[in-house]
Every structure is written in structure tokens, then in C-alpha cells.
N, CA, C and O atoms as a Maestro MAE file, in Angstrom:
{
 s_m_m2io_version
 :::
 2.0.0
}

f_m_ct {
 s_m_title
 :::
 protein
 m_atom[344] {
  # First column is atom index #
  i_m_mmod_type
  r_m_x_coord
  r_m_y_coord
  r_m_z_coord
  i_m_residue_number
  s_m_chain_name
  s_m_pdb_residue_name
  s_m_pdb_atom_name
  i_m_atomic_number
  :::
  1 25 15.229 27.125 56.880 1 A "UNK " " N  " 7
  2 3 15.694 26.540 58.514 1 A "UNK " " CA " 6
  3 2 16.654 27.223 58.517 1 A "UNK " " C  " 6
  4 15 17.320 27.973 57.803 1 A "UNK " " O  " 8
  5 25 16.547 26.471 60.260 2 A "UNK " " N  " 7
  6 3 16.844 26.813 61.779 2 A "UNK " " CA " 6
  7 2 18.939 26.836 61.163 2 A "UNK " " C  " 6
  8 15 19.266 26.767 59.978 2 A "UNK " " O  " 8
  9 25 19.731 26.923 62.084 3 A "UNK " " N  " 7
  10 3 20.500 26.063 62.016 3 A "UNK " " CA " 6
  11 2 20.620 24.880 63.347 3 A "UNK " " C  " 6
  12 15 21.407 24.043 63.791 3 A "UNK " " O  " 8
  13 25 19.012 25.566 63.668 4 A "UNK " " N  " 7
  14 3 19.270 24.560 64.872 4 A "UNK " " CA " 6
  15 2 18.634 22.750 64.669 4 A "UNK " " C  " 6
  16 15 18.978 21.631 65.050 4 A "UNK " " O  " 8
  17 25 17.411 23.432 63.742 5 A "UNK " " N  " 7
  18 3 16.753 22.364 62.842 5 A "UNK " " CA " 6
  19 2 17.494 21.742 62.236 5 A "UNK " " C  " 6
  20 15 17.439 20.514 62.169 5 A "UNK " " O  " 8
  21 25 18.606 22.674 61.491 6 A "UNK " " N  " 7
  22 3 19.440 21.157 60.231 6 A "UNK " " CA " 6
  23 2 20.571 20.700 61.026 6 A "UNK " " C  " 6
  24 15 21.316 19.921 60.432 6 A "UNK " " O  " 8
  25 25 20.939 21.050 62.454 7 A "UNK " " N  " 7
  26 3 22.284 20.070 63.283 7 A "UNK " " CA " 6
  27 2 20.490 19.086 63.481 7 A "UNK " " C  " 6
  28 15 20.135 18.547 62.433 7 A "UNK " " O  " 8
  29 25 19.908 18.977 64.209 8 A "UNK " " N  " 7
  30 3 18.490 18.154 64.504 8 A "UNK " " CA " 6
  31 2 18.279 16.990 63.112 8 A "UNK " " C  " 6
  32 15 17.785 15.882 62.903 8 A "UNK " " O  " 8
  33 25 18.753 17.696 62.635 9 A "UNK " " N  " 7
  34 3 18.250 16.634 61.094 9 A "UNK " " CA " 6
  35 2 20.037 16.026 60.700 9 A "UNK " " C  " 6
  36 15 20.259 15.163 59.849 9 A "UNK " " O  " 8
  37 25 20.761 16.482 61.256 10 A "UNK " " N  " 7
  38 3 22.054 15.917 60.295 10 A "UNK " " CA " 6
  39 2 22.916 14.977 62.122 10 A "UNK " " C  " 6
  40 15 24.000 14.400 62.042 10 A "UNK " " O  " 8
  41 25 22.186 15.057 63.382 11 A "UNK " " N  " 7
  42 3 21.951 14.070 64.144 11 A "UNK " " CA " 6
  43 2 20.814 13.386 64.143 11 A "UNK " " C  " 6
  44 15 20.389 12.614 65.002 11 A "UNK " " O  " 8
  45 25 20.445 13.638 63.354 12 A "UNK " " N  " 7
  46 3 18.425 12.180 63.442 12 A "UNK " " CA " 6
  47 2 19.180 11.212 62.236 12 A "UNK " " C  " 6
  48 15 19.089 9.988 62.320 12 A "UNK " " O  " 8
  49 25 20.040 11.951 60.947 13 A "UNK " " N  " 7
  50 3 20.762 10.965 60.034 13 A "UNK " " CA " 6
  51 2 21.989 10.414 60.243 13 A "UNK " " C  " 6
  52 15 22.411 9.408 59.673 13 A "UNK " " O  " 8
  53 25 22.855 11.394 61.466 14 A "UNK " " N  " 7
  54 3 23.706 10.052 61.497 14 A "UNK " " CA " 6
  55 2 23.329 9.314 63.122 14 A "UNK " " C  " 6
  56 15 24.446 9.218 63.630 14 A "UNK " " O  " 8
  57 25 22.602 8.927 63.841 15 A "UNK " " N  " 7
  58 3 21.607 8.335 64.436 15 A "UNK " " CA " 6
  59 2 21.324 6.509 63.844 15 A "UNK " " C  " 6
  60 15 21.315 5.367 64.304 15 A "UNK " " O  " 8
  61 25 21.085 7.403 62.263 16 A "UNK " " N  " 7
  62 3 20.918 6.363 61.252 16 A "UNK " " CA " 6
  63 2 21.622 5.807 60.922 16 A "UNK " " C  " 6
  64 15 21.360 4.611 60.796 16 A "UNK " " O  " 8
  65 25 22.927 6.273 60.578 17 A "UNK " " N  " 7
  66 3 24.679 5.844 60.615 17 A "UNK " " CA " 6
  67 2 25.000 5.036 61.603 17 A "UNK " " C  " 6
  68 15 24.859 3.828 61.797 17 A "UNK " " O  " 8
  69 25 25.401 5.807 62.125 18 A "UNK " " N  " 7
  70 3 25.647 4.766 63.849 18 A "UNK " " CA " 6
  71 2 24.934 4.594 64.977 18 A "UNK " " C  " 6
  72 15 25.075 5.003 66.129 18 A "UNK " " O  " 8
  73 25 24.237 3.994 64.499 19 A "UNK " " N  " 7
  74 3 23.077 3.472 65.616 19 A "UNK " " CA " 6
  75 2 23.377 3.472 67.314 19 A "UNK " " C  " 6
  76 15 22.873 3.909 68.349 19 A "UNK " " O  " 8
  77 25 24.419 2.760 66.907 20 A "UNK " " N  " 7
  78 3 25.186 3.102 68.799 20 A "UNK " " CA " 6
  79 2 25.529 4.500 69.543 20 A "UNK " " C  " 6
  80 15 25.271 4.760 70.718 20 A "UNK " " O  " 8
  81 25 26.125 5.289 68.663 21 A "UNK " " N  " 7
  82 3 26.380 5.553 68.880 21 A "UNK " " CA " 6
  83 2 25.303 7.312 69.811 21 A "UNK " " C  " 6
  84 15 24.213 7.865 69.662 21 A "UNK " " O  " 8
  85 25 26.767 7.515 70.853 22 A "UNK " " N  " 7
  86 3 25.913 8.080 71.887 22 A "UNK " " CA " 6
  87 2 26.011 9.872 71.070 22 A "UNK " " C  " 6
  88 15 27.018 10.159 70.424 22 A "UNK " " O  " 8
  89 25 25.279 10.522 71.173 23 A "UNK " " N  " 7
  90 3 24.767 11.975 69.867 23 A "UNK " " CA " 6
  91 2 25.297 12.852 71.191 23 A "UNK " " C  " 6
  92 15 26.260 13.612 71.077 23 A "UNK " " O  " 8
  93 25 24.728 12.716 72.204 24 A "UNK " " N  " 7
  94 3 24.313 13.788 72.929 24 A "UNK " " CA " 6
  95 2 26.365 14.063 73.376 24 A "UNK " " C  " 6
  96 15 26.366 15.175 73.903 24 A "UNK " " O  " 8
  97 25 27.508 13.664 73.364 25 A "UNK " " N  " 7
  98 3 28.044 13.197 73.712 25 A "UNK " " CA " 6
  99 2 29.064 14.312 72.507 25 A "UNK " " C  " 6
  100 15 29.916 15.091 72.933 25 A "UNK " " O  " 8
  101 25 28.625 14.102 70.517 26 A "UNK " " N  " 7
  102 3 29.377 14.707 69.426 26 A "UNK " " CA " 6
  103 2 29.622 15.505 69.798 26 A "UNK " " C  " 6
  104 15 28.644 16.224 70.004 26 A "UNK " " O  " 8
  105 25 30.689 15.991 70.124 27 A "UNK " " N  " 7
  106 3 31.982 16.908 70.199 27 A "UNK " " CA " 6
  107 2 31.415 17.273 68.544 27 A "UNK " " C  " 6
  108 15 31.351 16.535 67.561 27 A "UNK " " O  " 8
  109 25 30.843 19.538 68.814 28 A "UNK " " N  " 7
  110 3 30.394 19.799 67.813 28 A "UNK " " CA " 6
  111 2 31.566 20.067 66.690 28 A "UNK " " C  " 6
  112 15 31.309 20.230 65.497 28 A "UNK " " O  " 8
  113 25 33.173 20.094 67.367 29 A "UNK " " N  " 7
  114 3 34.391 20.949 66.952 29 A "UNK " " CA " 6
  115 2 35.230 19.872 66.389 29 A "UNK " " C  " 6
  116 15 36.308 20.145 65.861 29 A "UNK " " O  " 8
  117 25 34.636 18.249 66.505 30 A "UNK " " N  " 7
  118 3 35.878 17.178 66.639 30 A "UNK " " CA " 6
  119 2 35.513 16.279 65.230 30 A "UNK " " C  " 6
  120 15 34.546 16.636 64.556 30 A "UNK " " O  " 8
  121 25 36.132 15.384 64.916 31 A "UNK " " N  " 7
  122 3 36.268 14.527 63.251 31 A "UNK " " CA " 6
  123 2 34.709 13.788 64.023 31 A "UNK " " C  " 6
  124 15 34.657 13.276 65.141 31 A "UNK " " O  " 8
  125 25 33.195 13.981 62.725 32 A "UNK " " N  " 7
  126 3 33.466 13.315 62.357 32 A "UNK " " CA " 6
  127 2 33.204 11.670 62.970 32 A "UNK " " C  " 6
  128 15 32.619 11.109 63.897 32 A "UNK " " O  " 8
  129 25 33.947 11.381 61.934 33 A "UNK " " N  " 7
  130 3 34.736 10.104 61.346 33 A "UNK " " CA " 6
  131 2 35.269 9.434 62.951 33 A "UNK " " C  " 6
  132 15 34.905 8.368 63.446 33 A "UNK " " O  " 8
  133 25 36.131 10.342 63.470 34 A "UNK " " N  " 7
  134 3 36.858 10.108 64.229 34 A "UNK " " CA " 6
  135 2 35.734 10.041 65.560 34 A "UNK " " C  " 6
  136 15 35.753 8.908 66.041 34 A "UNK " " O  " 8
  137 25 34.955 10.782 66.131 35 A "UNK " " N  " 7
  138 3 33.836 10.946 67.272 35 A "UNK " " CA " 6
  139 2 32.270 9.749 67.165 35 A "UNK " " C  " 6
  140 15 31.625 9.508 68.185 35 A "UNK " " O  " 8
  141 25 31.886 9.135 65.791 36 A "UNK " " N  " 7
  142 3 31.806 8.349 65.812 36 A "UNK " " CA " 6
  143 2 32.106 7.375 65.534 36 A "UNK " " C  " 6
  144 15 31.233 6.515 65.427 36 A "UNK " " O  " 8
  145 25 33.528 7.038 65.276 37 A "UNK " " N  " 7
  146 3 34.094 5.583 64.880 37 A "UNK " " CA " 6
  147 2 32.988 4.524 63.345 37 A "UNK " " C  " 6
  148 15 32.424 3.451 63.129 37 A "UNK " " O  " 8
  149 25 33.353 6.004 62.645 38 A "UNK " " N  " 7
  150 3 32.931 5.546 61.518 38 A "UNK " " CA " 6
  151 2 33.421 5.336 60.167 38 A "UNK " " C  " 6
  152 15 34.575 5.763 60.216 38 A "UNK " " O  " 8
  153 25 33.220 4.961 59.107 39 A "UNK " " N  " 7
  154 3 34.176 4.149 58.238 39 A "UNK " " CA " 6
  155 2 33.546 5.464 57.101 39 A "UNK " " C  " 6
  156 15 32.442 5.994 57.220 39 A "UNK " " O  " 8
  157 25 34.969 5.907 55.608 40 A "UNK " " N  " 7
  158 3 34.542 6.522 54.719 40 A "UNK " " CA " 6
  159 2 33.007 6.225 54.080 40 A "UNK " " C  " 6
  160 15 32.144 7.002 53.670 40 A "UNK " " O  " 8
  161 25 33.061 4.453 54.198 41 A "UNK " " N  " 7
  162 3 31.230 4.289 53.408 41 A "UNK " " CA " 6
  163 2 30.215 5.266 53.920 41 A "UNK " " C  " 6
  164 15 29.500 5.883 53.130 41 A "UNK " " O  " 8
  165 25 30.154 5.377 54.824 42 A "UNK " " N  " 7
  166 3 29.396 4.744 56.522 42 A "UNK " " CA " 6
  167 2 29.858 6.845 56.027 42 A "UNK " " C  " 6
  168 15 29.260 6.970 54.959 42 A "UNK " " O  " 8
  169 25 30.023 7.179 56.100 43 A "UNK " " N  " 7
  170 3 30.526 8.674 56.270 43 A "UNK " " CA " 6
  171 2 29.632 9.444 55.096 43 A "UNK " " C  " 6
  172 15 29.009 10.500 55.196 43 A "UNK " " O  " 8
  173 25 29.840 8.182 53.458 44 A "UNK " " N  " 7
  174 3 29.790 8.423 52.088 44 A "UNK " " CA " 6
  175 2 28.039 8.261 52.173 44 A "UNK " " C  " 6
  176 15 27.437 9.147 51.567 44 A "UNK " " O  " 8
  177 25 27.346 7.413 52.736 45 A "UNK " " N  " 7
  178 3 25.742 7.330 53.216 45 A "UNK " " CA " 6
  179 2 25.472 8.396 53.161 45 A "UNK " " C  " 6
  180 15 24.992 8.942 52.168 45 A "UNK " " O  " 8
  181 25 25.883 9.264 54.907 46 A "UNK " " N  " 7
  182 3 25.247 10.193 55.891 46 A "UNK " " CA " 6
  183 2 25.489 11.588 54.876 46 A "UNK " " C  " 6
  184 15 24.790 12.597 54.792 46 A "UNK " " O  " 8
  185 25 27.153 11.116 53.921 47 A "UNK " " N  " 7
  186 3 26.304 12.730 52.486 47 A "UNK " " CA " 6
  187 2 25.348 12.204 51.803 47 A "UNK " " C  " 6
  188 15 24.198 12.606 51.625 47 A "UNK " " O  " 8
  189 25 25.680 11.629 51.570 48 A "UNK " " N  " 7
  190 3 23.735 11.317 50.179 48 A "UNK " " CA " 6
  191 2 23.059 11.066 51.671 48 A "UNK " " C  " 6
  192 15 22.248 11.972 51.863 48 A "UNK " " O  " 8
  193 25 23.095 10.416 52.469 49 A "UNK " " N  " 7
  194 3 21.152 11.376 53.157 49 A "UNK " " CA " 6
  195 2 20.552 12.603 53.414 49 A "UNK " " C  " 6
  196 15 19.381 12.982 53.401 49 A "UNK " " O  " 8
  197 25 22.059 13.363 53.750 50 A "UNK " " N  " 7
  198 3 21.626 14.802 53.770 50 A "UNK " " CA " 6
  199 2 21.744 15.403 52.535 50 A "UNK " " C  " 6
  200 15 21.545 16.616 52.474 50 A "UNK " " O  " 8
  201 25 22.120 14.591 51.218 51 A "UNK " " N  " 7
  202 3 21.304 15.018 49.647 51 A "UNK " " CA " 6
  203 2 20.000 15.051 49.567 51 A "UNK " " C  " 6
  204 15 19.214 15.948 49.260 51 A "UNK " " O  " 8
  205 25 19.868 13.965 49.878 52 A "UNK " " N  " 7
  206 3 17.299 13.398 49.598 52 A "UNK " " CA " 6
  207 2 17.450 14.776 51.061 52 A "UNK " " C  " 6
  208 15 17.179 15.963 50.880 52 A "UNK " " O  " 8
  209 25 17.980 14.123 52.535 53 A "UNK " " N  " 7
  210 3 16.646 14.639 53.242 53 A "UNK " " CA " 6
  211 2 16.666 16.126 52.901 53 A "UNK " " C  " 6
  212 15 15.562 16.397 52.427 53 A "UNK " " O  " 8
  213 25 17.439 17.191 52.938 54 A "UNK " " N  " 7
  214 3 18.016 18.592 52.422 54 A "UNK " " CA " 6
  215 2 17.398 18.606 51.254 54 A "UNK " " C  " 6
  216 15 16.248 19.045 51.261 54 A "UNK " " O  " 8
  217 25 17.929 18.182 50.072 55 A "UNK " " N  " 7
  218 3 17.352 18.388 49.166 55 A "UNK " " CA " 6
  219 2 18.883 18.955 48.298 55 A "UNK " " C  " 6
  220 15 19.003 18.997 47.074 55 A "UNK " " O  " 8
  221 25 19.822 19.306 49.195 56 A "UNK " " N  " 7
  222 3 21.236 19.655 48.125 56 A "UNK " " CA " 6
  223 2 22.303 19.250 48.098 56 A "UNK " " C  " 6
  224 15 22.946 18.492 48.824 56 A "UNK " " O  " 8
  225 25 22.569 19.975 46.898 57 A "UNK " " N  " 7
  226 3 23.106 19.406 45.886 57 A "UNK " " CA " 6
  227 2 25.012 19.234 47.203 57 A "UNK " " C  " 6
  228 15 25.151 20.026 48.135 57 A "UNK " " O  " 8
  229 25 25.632 18.603 47.035 58 A "UNK " " N  " 7
  230 3 27.097 18.921 47.911 58 A "UNK " " CA " 6
  231 2 28.031 18.227 46.597 58 A "UNK " " C  " 6
  232 15 27.577 17.129 46.275 58 A "UNK " " O  " 8
  233 25 28.712 18.471 46.142 59 A "UNK " " N  " 7
  234 3 30.086 18.484 45.276 59 A "UNK " " CA " 6
  235 2 31.305 17.713 46.072 59 A "UNK " " C  " 6
  236 15 32.184 18.291 46.711 59 A "UNK " " O  " 8
  237 25 31.171 16.235 45.895 60 A "UNK " " N  " 7
  238 3 32.310 16.272 46.387 60 A "UNK " " CA " 6
  239 2 33.432 16.456 47.137 60 A "UNK " " C  " 6
  240 15 33.712 15.842 48.167 60 A "UNK " " O  " 8
  241 25 34.392 17.740 46.341 61 A "UNK " " N  " 7
  242 3 34.689 18.433 46.913 61 A "UNK " " CA " 6
  243 2 34.776 18.684 48.414 61 A "UNK " " C  " 6
  244 15 35.752 18.364 49.092 61 A "UNK " " O  " 8
  245 25 33.477 19.391 48.966 62 A "UNK " " N  " 7
  246 3 33.134 19.719 49.414 62 A "UNK " " CA " 6
  247 2 32.808 18.725 50.891 62 A "UNK " " C  " 6
  248 15 32.999 19.129 52.039 62 A "UNK " " O  " 8
  249 25 32.382 17.629 50.588 63 A "UNK " " N  " 7
  250 3 32.803 16.600 51.797 63 A "UNK " " CA " 6
  251 2 33.311 17.506 52.835 63 A "UNK " " C  " 6
  252 15 32.662 18.072 53.715 63 A "UNK " " O  " 8
  253 25 35.486 17.595 52.423 64 A "UNK " " N  " 7
  254 3 35.476 18.238 53.693 64 A "UNK " " CA " 6
  255 2 35.197 19.135 54.755 64 A "UNK " " C  " 6
  256 15 35.565 19.433 55.891 64 A "UNK " " O  " 8
  257 25 34.189 19.500 53.665 65 A "UNK " " N  " 7
  258 3 33.431 20.796 54.974 65 A "UNK " " CA " 6
  259 2 32.355 20.714 56.128 65 A "UNK " " C  " 6
  260 15 31.964 21.561 56.931 65 A "UNK " " O  " 8
  261 25 31.958 19.156 55.888 66 A "UNK " " N  " 7
  262 3 30.923 18.054 56.337 66 A "UNK " " CA " 6
  263 2 31.649 17.692 57.382 66 A "UNK " " C  " 6
  264 15 31.011 17.000 58.175 66 A "UNK " " O  " 8
  265 25 33.224 17.992 57.806 67 A "UNK " " N  " 7
  266 3 33.666 16.572 57.943 67 A "UNK " " CA " 6
  267 2 33.630 16.724 59.949 67 A "UNK " " C  " 6
  268 15 34.029 15.967 60.834 67 A "UNK " " O  " 8
  269 25 33.058 17.861 59.966 68 A "UNK " " N  " 7
  270 3 32.567 18.049 62.154 68 A "UNK " " CA " 6
  271 2 31.040 18.880 61.728 68 A "UNK " " C  " 6
  272 15 30.801 19.623 60.776 68 A "UNK " " O  " 8
  273 25 30.189 18.426 62.817 69 A "UNK " " N  " 7
  274 3 29.290 18.789 63.124 69 A "UNK " " CA " 6
  275 2 28.755 20.419 62.469 69 A "UNK " " C  " 6
  276 15 28.316 20.814 61.389 69 A "UNK " " O  " 8
  277 25 29.008 20.904 63.498 70 A "UNK " " N  " 7
  278 3 29.593 22.894 63.378 70 A "UNK " " CA " 6
  279 2 30.101 23.116 61.243 70 A "UNK " " C  " 6
  280 15 29.423 23.731 60.420 70 A "UNK " " O  " 8
  281 25 31.090 22.565 61.047 71 A "UNK " " N  " 7
  282 3 30.440 22.691 59.584 71 A "UNK " " CA " 6
  283 2 29.974 22.264 58.690 71 A "UNK " " C  " 6
  284 15 30.148 22.687 57.547 71 A "UNK " " O  " 8
  285 25 28.901 20.827 59.183 72 A "UNK " " N  " 7
  286 3 28.480 20.664 58.776 72 A "UNK " " CA " 6
  287 2 27.067 21.441 58.991 72 A "UNK " " C  " 6
  288 15 26.166 20.965 58.301 72 A "UNK " " O  " 8
  289 25 26.799 22.231 59.580 73 A "UNK " " N  " 7
  290 3 25.184 22.944 59.721 73 A "UNK " " CA " 6
  291 2 26.003 24.083 59.745 73 A "UNK " " C  " 6
  292 15 25.233 24.970 60.113 73 A "UNK " " O  " 8
  293 25 27.332 24.683 59.536 74 A "UNK " " N  " 7
  294 3 27.306 25.737 58.376 74 A "UNK " " CA " 6
  295 2 27.886 26.231 57.254 74 A "UNK " " C  " 6
  296 15 28.297 27.360 56.986 74 A "UNK " " O  " 8
  297 25 27.847 24.708 56.331 75 A "UNK " " N  " 7
  298 3 27.755 24.688 55.004 75 A "UNK " " CA " 6
  299 2 26.451 24.648 54.823 75 A "UNK " " C  " 6
  300 15 26.032 25.764 54.516 75 A "UNK " " O  " 8
  301 25 25.556 23.775 54.884 76 A "UNK " " N  " 7
  302 3 24.127 23.494 55.211 76 A "UNK " " CA " 6
  303 2 23.301 24.747 54.793 76 A "UNK " " C  " 6
  304 15 22.710 25.187 53.807 76 A "UNK " " O  " 8
  305 25 23.501 24.981 55.703 77 A "UNK " " N  " 7
  306 3 22.954 26.884 56.764 77 A "UNK " " CA " 6
  307 2 23.085 28.098 55.561 77 A "UNK " " C  " 6
  308 15 22.278 29.016 55.410 77 A "UNK " " O  " 8
  309 25 24.518 27.816 54.612 78 A "UNK " " N  " 7
  310 3 25.225 28.400 53.329 78 A "UNK " " CA " 6
  311 2 24.181 28.038 52.286 78 A "UNK " " C  " 6
  312 15 23.560 28.815 51.561 78 A "UNK " " O  " 8
  313 25 24.115 26.907 52.337 79 A "UNK " " N  " 7
  314 3 23.781 26.459 51.047 79 A "UNK " " CA " 6
  315 2 22.374 26.866 50.594 79 A "UNK " " C  " 6
  316 15 21.832 27.365 49.608 79 A "UNK " " O  " 8
  317 25 21.949 26.246 52.219 80 A "UNK " " N  " 7
  318 3 20.209 26.223 52.030 80 A "UNK " " CA " 6
  319 2 19.606 27.785 52.276 80 A "UNK " " C  " 6
  320 15 18.460 28.056 52.636 80 A "UNK " " O  " 8
  321 25 20.681 28.720 51.986 81 A "UNK " " N  " 7
  322 3 19.586 29.683 51.966 81 A "UNK " " CA " 6
  323 2 20.642 31.228 50.514 81 A "UNK " " C  " 6
  324 15 20.788 32.450 50.487 81 A "UNK " " O  " 8
  325 25 20.977 30.247 49.799 82 A "UNK " " N  " 7
  326 3 22.225 29.916 48.443 82 A "UNK " " CA " 6
  327 2 22.814 31.045 48.077 82 A "UNK " " C  " 6
  328 15 22.704 31.839 47.143 82 A "UNK " " O  " 8
  329 25 23.951 30.852 49.744 83 A "UNK " " N  " 7
  330 3 25.094 31.791 50.391 83 A "UNK " " CA " 6
  331 2 26.191 30.513 49.916 83 A "UNK " " C  " 6
  332 15 26.735 30.397 51.014 83 A "UNK " " O  " 8
  333 25 26.760 29.670 49.204 84 A "UNK " " N  " 7
  334 3 27.983 29.096 48.555 84 A "UNK " " CA " 6
  335 2 28.501 29.211 48.584 84 A "UNK " " C  " 6
  336 15 29.026 30.103 47.917 84 A "UNK " " O  " 8
  337 25 29.448 28.049 49.873 85 A "UNK " " N  " 7
  338 3 30.755 28.751 50.888 85 A "UNK " " CA " 6
  339 2 31.497 27.767 49.660 85 A "UNK " " C  " 6
  340 15 30.948 27.088 48.792 85 A "UNK " " O  " 8
  341 25 33.152 27.999 49.986 86 A "UNK " " N  " 7
  342 3 33.838 27.511 48.970 86 A "UNK " " CA " 6
  343 2 35.380 27.429 50.081 86 A "UNK " " C  " 6
  344 15 36.445 27.008 49.629 86 A "UNK " " O  " 8
  :::
 }
 m_bond[343] {
  # First column is bond index #
  i_m_from
  i_m_to
  i_m_order
  :::
  1 1 2 1
  2 2 3 1
  3 3 4 2
  4 3 5 1
  5 5 6 1
  6 6 7 1
  7 7 8 2
  8 7 9 1
  9 9 10 1
  10 10 11 1
  11 11 12 2
  12 11 13 1
  13 13 14 1
  14 14 15 1
  15 15 16 2
  16 15 17 1
  17 17 18 1
  18 18 19 1
  19 19 20 2
  20 19 21 1
  21 21 22 1
  22 22 23 1
  23 23 24 2
  24 23 25 1
  25 25 26 1
  26 26 27 1
  27 27 28 2
  28 27 29 1
  29 29 30 1
  30 30 31 1
  31 31 32 2
  32 31 33 1
  33 33 34 1
  34 34 35 1
  35 35 36 2
  36 35 37 1
  37 37 38 1
  38 38 39 1
  39 39 40 2
  40 39 41 1
  41 41 42 1
  42 42 43 1
  43 43 44 2
  44 43 45 1
  45 45 46 1
  46 46 47 1
  47 47 48 2
  48 47 49 1
  49 49 50 1
  50 50 51 1
  51 51 52 2
  52 51 53 1
  53 53 54 1
  54 54 55 1
  55 55 56 2
  56 55 57 1
  57 57 58 1
  58 58 59 1
  59 59 60 2
  60 59 61 1
  61 61 62 1
  62 62 63 1
  63 63 64 2
  64 63 65 1
  65 65 66 1
  66 66 67 1
  67 67 68 2
  68 67 69 1
  69 69 70 1
  70 70 71 1
  71 71 72 2
  72 71 73 1
  73 73 74 1
  74 74 75 1
  75 75 76 2
  76 75 77 1
  77 77 78 1
  78 78 79 1
  79 79 80 2
  80 79 81 1
  81 81 82 1
  82 82 83 1
  83 83 84 2
  84 83 85 1
  85 85 86 1
  86 86 87 1
  87 87 88 2
  88 87 89 1
  89 89 90 1
  90 90 91 1
  91 91 92 2
  92 91 93 1
  93 93 94 1
  94 94 95 1
  95 95 96 2
  96 95 97 1
  97 97 98 1
  98 98 99 1
  99 99 100 2
  100 99 101 1
  101 101 102 1
  102 102 103 1
  103 103 104 2
  104 103 105 1
  105 105 106 1
  106 106 107 1
  107 107 108 2
  108 107 109 1
  109 109 110 1
  110 110 111 1
  111 111 112 2
  112 111 113 1
  113 113 114 1
  114 114 115 1
  115 115 116 2
  116 115 117 1
  117 117 118 1
  118 118 119 1
  119 119 120 2
  120 119 121 1
  121 121 122 1
  122 122 123 1
  123 123 124 2
  124 123 125 1
  125 125 126 1
  126 126 127 1
  127 127 128 2
  128 127 129 1
  129 129 130 1
  130 130 131 1
  131 131 132 2
  132 131 133 1
  133 133 134 1
  134 134 135 1
  135 135 136 2
  136 135 137 1
  137 137 138 1
  138 138 139 1
  139 139 140 2
  140 139 141 1
  141 141 142 1
  142 142 143 1
  143 143 144 2
  144 143 145 1
  145 145 146 1
  146 146 147 1
  147 147 148 2
  148 147 149 1
  149 149 150 1
  150 150 151 1
  151 151 152 2
  152 151 153 1
  153 153 154 1
  154 154 155 1
  155 155 156 2
  156 155 157 1
  157 157 158 1
  158 158 159 1
  159 159 160 2
  160 159 161 1
  161 161 162 1
  162 162 163 1
  163 163 164 2
  164 163 165 1
  165 165 166 1
  166 166 167 1
  167 167 168 2
  168 167 169 1
  169 169 170 1
  170 170 171 1
  171 171 172 2
  172 171 173 1
  173 173 174 1
  174 174 175 1
  175 175 176 2
  176 175 177 1
  177 177 178 1
  178 178 179 1
  179 179 180 2
  180 179 181 1
  181 181 182 1
  182 182 183 1
  183 183 184 2
  184 183 185 1
  185 185 186 1
  186 186 187 1
  187 187 188 2
  188 187 189 1
  189 189 190 1
  190 190 191 1
  191 191 192 2
  192 191 193 1
  193 193 194 1
  194 194 195 1
  195 195 196 2
  196 195 197 1
  197 197 198 1
  198 198 199 1
  199 199 200 2
  200 199 201 1
  201 201 202 1
  202 202 203 1
  203 203 204 2
  204 203 205 1
  205 205 206 1
  206 206 207 1
  207 207 208 2
  208 207 209 1
  209 209 210 1
  210 210 211 1
  211 211 212 2
  212 211 213 1
  213 213 214 1
  214 214 215 1
  215 215 216 2
  216 215 217 1
  217 217 218 1
  218 218 219 1
  219 219 220 2
  220 219 221 1
  221 221 222 1
  222 222 223 1
  223 223 224 2
  224 223 225 1
  225 225 226 1
  226 226 227 1
  227 227 228 2
  228 227 229 1
  229 229 230 1
  230 230 231 1
  231 231 232 2
  232 231 233 1
  233 233 234 1
  234 234 235 1
  235 235 236 2
  236 235 237 1
  237 237 238 1
  238 238 239 1
  239 239 240 2
  240 239 241 1
  241 241 242 1
  242 242 243 1
  243 243 244 2
  244 243 245 1
  245 245 246 1
  246 246 247 1
  247 247 248 2
  248 247 249 1
  249 249 250 1
  250 250 251 1
  251 251 252 2
  252 251 253 1
  253 253 254 1
  254 254 255 1
  255 255 256 2
  256 255 257 1
  257 257 258 1
  258 258 259 1
  259 259 260 2
  260 259 261 1
  261 261 262 1
  262 262 263 1
  263 263 264 2
  264 263 265 1
  265 265 266 1
  266 266 267 1
  267 267 268 2
  268 267 269 1
  269 269 270 1
  270 270 271 1
  271 271 272 2
  272 271 273 1
  273 273 274 1
  274 274 275 1
  275 275 276 2
  276 275 277 1
  277 277 278 1
  278 278 279 1
  279 279 280 2
  280 279 281 1
  281 281 282 1
  282 282 283 1
  283 283 284 2
  284 283 285 1
  285 285 286 1
  286 286 287 1
  287 287 288 2
  288 287 289 1
  289 289 290 1
  290 290 291 1
  291 291 292 2
  292 291 293 1
  293 293 294 1
  294 294 295 1
  295 295 296 2
  296 295 297 1
  297 297 298 1
  298 298 299 1
  299 299 300 2
  300 299 301 1
  301 301 302 1
  302 302 303 1
  303 303 304 2
  304 303 305 1
  305 305 306 1
  306 306 307 1
  307 307 308 2
  308 307 309 1
  309 309 310 1
  310 310 311 1
  311 311 312 2
  312 311 313 1
  313 313 314 1
  314 314 315 1
  315 315 316 2
  316 315 317 1
  317 317 318 1
  318 318 319 1
  319 319 320 2
  320 319 321 1
  321 321 322 1
  322 322 323 1
  323 323 324 2
  324 323 325 1
  325 325 326 1
  326 326 327 1
  327 327 328 2
  328 327 329 1
  329 329 330 1
  330 330 331 1
  331 331 332 2
  332 331 333 1
  333 333 334 1
  334 334 335 1
  335 335 336 2
  336 335 337 1
  337 337 338 1
  338 338 339 1
  339 339 340 2
  340 339 341 1
  341 341 342 1
  342 342 343 1
  343 343 344 2
  :::
 }
}
């Protein structure tokens, strides 16, 4: 899966979590929770959706790496290719 495909999948999942958000205006380096004004439960639901959709185990200790769109893409690209980031 390419980084562009990962990003597209993440945007789809974020759209399910925050349907009112304008995802086209999401700043890739900004914190997802701040940009989309979602709470910790929404973020947890996002992490669970990523796990279920991409079949990637995401330990809770790694959640900070998912804080931004770019961080999510990089983290998942590494996990999907077997290069675990810590």
C-alpha cells in the first residue's frame, strides 16, 4: 500500500469520525484532534478504525505517533512494510 493510498484511507476514516469536517483543509502537520475538534473518544475510535481497516496492530503507547496526518501515514507505512517505528 502506497503512502497516498494510506492517506486516502485515513481521510475516509476521519470523515466517518468527523463528518462535518472539511478534510481538504486538514493541515498534514497539525494535530488531528485540534484540526478536527474531536475528543479523546473520537480519536480512540479513529485508532480502532485504522486497526480494523488496515489490519495493523497499534499499541496504545504508539498513539502519539498518530497525532498528525503525516505522522499516521509514516507510522502506518512503516508498520505495513514491517519496519516497526518506536
